[in-house]
Backbone as JSON Lines, residues from 0, in Angstrom:
{"i":0,"aa":"X","n":[-1.32,24.36,-5.28],"ca":[-0.91,23.39,-3.55],"c":[-2.59,22.29,-4.68]}
{"i":1,"aa":"X","n":[-2.72,21.72,-4.9],"ca":[-4.06,20.71,-4.79],"c":[-4.52,20.11,-3.64]}
{"i":2,"aa":"X","n":[-5.05,20.35,-2.76],"ca":[-5.43,19.8,-1.12],"c":[-6.72,19.1,-1.73]}
{"i":3,"aa":"X","n":[-6.78,17.87,-0.78],"ca":[-8.13,16.66,-0.38],"c":[-7.62,16.58,0.57]}
{"i":4,"aa":"X","n":[-9.1,16.53,1.76],"ca":[-9.71,16.36,2.56],"c":[-9.32,15.03,2.51]}
{"i":5,"aa":"X","n":[-9.35,15.0,3.68],"ca":[-9.2,13.01,4.03],"c":[-8.99,12.41,5.03]}
{"i":6,"aa":"X","n":[-10.17,11.16,5.68],"ca":[-10.97,10.73,6.71],"c":[-9.46,11.08,8.03]}
{"i":7,"aa":"X","n":[-10.06,11.74,9.39],"ca":[-8.97,11.78,10.2],"c":[-8.7,10.54,10.83]}
{"i":8,"aa":"X","n":[-7.37,10.1,11.31],"ca":[-7.0,8.79,11.74],"c":[-6.64,7.65,11.0]}
{"i":9,"aa":"X","n":[-6.88,8.36,9.65],"ca":[-6.33,6.89,8.38],"c":[-4.99,7.59,8.28]}
{"i":10,"aa":"X","n":[-3.31,7.01,8.9],"ca":[-2.45,6.93,8.43],"c":[-2.35,6.75,7.25]}
{"i":11,"aa":"X","n":[-0.78,7.3,6.68],"ca":[0.27,6.67,4.75],"c":[-1.34,6.38,3.92]}
{"i":12,"aa":"X","n":[-1.52,5.86,3.61],"ca":[-1.96,5.82,2.21],"c":[-3.13,5.04,2.89]}
{"i":13,"aa":"X","n":[-3.57,4.53,4.23],"ca":[-5.56,4.51,3.96],"c":[-6.54,5.36,3.72]}
{"i":14,"aa":"X","n":[-5.79,6.45,4.3],"ca":[-6.24,8.47,3.47],"c":[-7.26,8.0,2.03]}
{"i":15,"aa":"X","n":[-5.74,8.7,1.73],"ca":[-6.34,7.97,0.09],"c":[-7.21,7.39,-0.03]}
{"i":16,"aa":"X","n":[-6.66,5.74,-0.06],"ca":[-7.55,4.58,-0.17],"c":[-9.13,4.78,0.32]}
{"i":17,"aa":"X","n":[-8.74,5.05,1.06],"ca":[-10.6,5.62,1.69],"c":[-11.7,6.86,0.84]}
{"i":18,"aa":"X","n":[-10.72,8.17,0.72],"ca":[-11.29,9.12,-0.13],"c":[-11.67,8.76,-1.6]}
{"i":19,"aa":"X","n":[-10.96,7.39,-2.48],"ca":[-11.36,6.69,-3.01],"c":[-11.3,5.63,-3.43]}
{"i":20,"aa":"X","n":[-12.14,5.68,-2.78],"ca":[-12.57,3.23,-2.82],"c":[-12.68,2.41,-4.13]}
{"i":21,"aa":"X","n":[-13.24,3.44,-5.05],"ca":[-12.92,2.27,-6.64],"c":[-11.33,3.18,-7.09]}
{"i":22,"aa":"X","n":[-11.2,3.84,-6.63],"ca":[-9.18,3.24,-6.76],"c":[-8.47,2.53,-6.32]}
{"i":23,"aa":"X","n":[-9.09,2.51,-4.6],"ca":[-8.61,1.39,-4.09],"c":[-8.55,0.49,-4.29]}
{"i":24,"aa":"X","n":[-10.0,-0.29,-5.06],"ca":[-9.68,-1.01,-4.89],"c":[-8.58,-2.7,-5.8]}
{"i":25,"aa":"X","n":[-8.72,-2.04,-7.02],"ca":[-7.99,-2.19,-7.86],"c":[-6.55,-2.31,-7.55]}
{"i":26,"aa":"X","n":[-6.26,-0.78,-6.69],"ca":[-4.66,-0.6,-6.27],"c":[-4.55,-2.17,-5.01]}
{"i":27,"aa":"X","n":[-5.53,-1.63,-3.86],"ca":[-4.66,-3.93,-3.19],"c":[-5.29,-5.23,-3.72]}
{"i":28,"aa":"X","n":[-6.3,-4.44,-4.87],"ca":[-5.28,-5.92,-5.87],"c":[-4.82,-6.91,-6.17]}
{"i":29,"aa":"X","n":[-3.84,-5.86,-6.32],"ca":[-1.99,-5.74,-7.02],"c":[-1.73,-6.47,-6.33]}
{"i":30,"aa":"X","n":[-1.76,-5.35,-4.88],"ca":[-0.7,-5.59,-3.79],"c":[-1.23,-6.58,-3.04]}
{"i":31,"aa":"X","n":[-2.48,-7.31,-3.07],"ca":[-2.42,-8.99,-3.05],"c":[-2.17,-9.27,-3.74]}
{"i":32,"aa":"X","n":[-1.61,-9.84,-5.0],"ca":[-1.32,-10.65,-6.08],"c":[-0.27,-10.08,-5.94]}
{"i":33,"aa":"X","n":[0.94,-9.8,-5.89],"ca":[2.69,-8.78,-5.76],"c":[2.35,-9.67,-4.79]}
{"i":34,"aa":"X","n":[1.98,-9.87,-3.31],"ca":[2.28,-10.32,-2.16],"c":[2.28,-11.95,-1.45]}
{"i":35,"aa":"X","n":[0.61,-11.83,-2.28],"ca":[0.55,-13.4,-2.1],"c":[0.69,-14.21,-3.29]}
{"i":36,"aa":"X","n":[0.69,-14.02,-4.26],"ca":[0.29,-14.59,-5.55],"c":[0.96,-15.61,-6.0]}
{"i":37,"aa":"X","n":[1.79,-16.64,-7.25],"ca":[2.33,-17.52,-7.45],"c":[4.08,-16.31,-7.64]}
{"i":38,"aa":"X","n":[4.96,-16.98,-6.85],"ca":[6.69,-17.14,-7.18],"c":[7.27,-16.89,-6.83]}
{"i":39,"aa":"X","n":[8.05,-17.06,-7.24],"ca":[9.67,-17.97,-6.63],"c":[10.69,-17.35,-5.61]}
{"i":40,"aa":"X","n":[9.84,-15.53,-4.72],"ca":[10.03,-15.79,-3.59],"c":[9.06,-15.76,-2.88]}
{"i":41,"aa":"X","n":[9.04,-15.97,-1.58],"ca":[8.73,-16.46,-0.09],"c":[8.0,-15.46,-0.21]}
{"i":42,"aa":"X","n":[6.29,-15.61,0.86],"ca":[5.58,-14.5,1.38],"c":[6.63,-12.81,1.99]}
{"i":43,"aa":"X","n":[7.52,-13.69,2.56],"ca":[8.7,-12.99,3.56],"c":[9.41,-12.39,2.79]}
{"i":44,"aa":"X","n":[9.84,-13.12,1.87],"ca":[10.72,-12.63,1.14],"c":[10.03,-11.36,-0.01]}
{"i":45,"aa":"X","n":[8.8,-11.53,0.29],"ca":[8.24,-10.05,-0.47],"c":[8.03,-9.46,0.64]}
{"i":46,"aa":"X","n":[7.42,-9.47,1.66],"ca":[7.29,-8.17,2.5],"c":[8.33,-7.74,3.29]}
{"i":47,"aa":"X","n":[9.85,-8.2,2.7],"ca":[10.3,-7.87,3.41],"c":[10.43,-6.37,2.31]}
{"i":48,"aa":"X","n":[10.55,-6.88,0.99],"ca":[11.27,-5.85,-0.19],"c":[9.82,-4.31,0.24]}
{"i":49,"aa":"X","n":[8.87,-4.99,0.07],"ca":[7.71,-4.05,0.74],"c":[8.66,-3.26,2.38]}
{"i":50,"aa":"X","n":[8.73,-3.68,2.9],"ca":[8.9,-3.28,4.36],"c":[10.17,-1.47,3.3]}
{"i":51,"aa":"X","n":[10.63,-2.23,3.29],"ca":[12.35,-1.48,2.85],"c":[11.94,-0.86,1.78]}
{"i":52,"aa":"X","n":[11.39,-0.97,0.8],"ca":[11.08,-0.18,-0.38],"c":[10.3,0.74,0.3]}
{"i":53,"aa":"X","n":[9.29,0.9,1.54],"ca":[8.58,1.94,2.39],"c":[8.93,2.78,3.04]}
{"i":54,"aa":"X","n":[10.54,2.08,3.85],"ca":[11.91,2.52,4.25],"c":[12.3,3.97,3.9]}
{"i":55,"aa":"X","n":[12.7,3.5,2.71],"ca":[13.06,4.55,1.48],"c":[12.43,5.5,1.12]}
{"i":56,"aa":"X","n":[11.25,5.2,1.66],"ca":[10.03,5.81,0.64],"c":[9.21,7.5,2.12]}
{"i":57,"aa":"X","n":[10.77,7.17,2.45],"ca":[9.94,8.16,4.46],"c":[8.66,7.58,4.47]}
{"i":58,"aa":"X","n":[7.96,6.02,4.28],"ca":[6.5,5.73,4.98],"c":[6.87,4.83,5.87]}
{"i":59,"aa":"X","n":[6.64,4.73,7.15],"ca":[6.43,3.63,8.1],"c":[5.09,3.2,8.26]}
{"i":60,"aa":"X","n":[5.1,1.36,8.6],"ca":[3.88,0.68,8.57],"c":[4.24,-0.02,10.14]}
C-alpha cells in the first residue's frame, strides 16, 4: 500500500493539499468557483450540499 508522510496537525484534505501545493492550488480555485461563483443556488445552499456530501463520505469538518 502506498504511503505519503503528511504534515502533522492538518486534518482531512488539508494534509494532502499541504503535501502537493501545486495540485492544491487548482483544486482550491475550483472549490472557490463552485461555492462562490455565479449560480442559480444561493451560497448557503451550496455550502449545505458540500457539508452533506462530506458527511456521506465520513469527512467531517
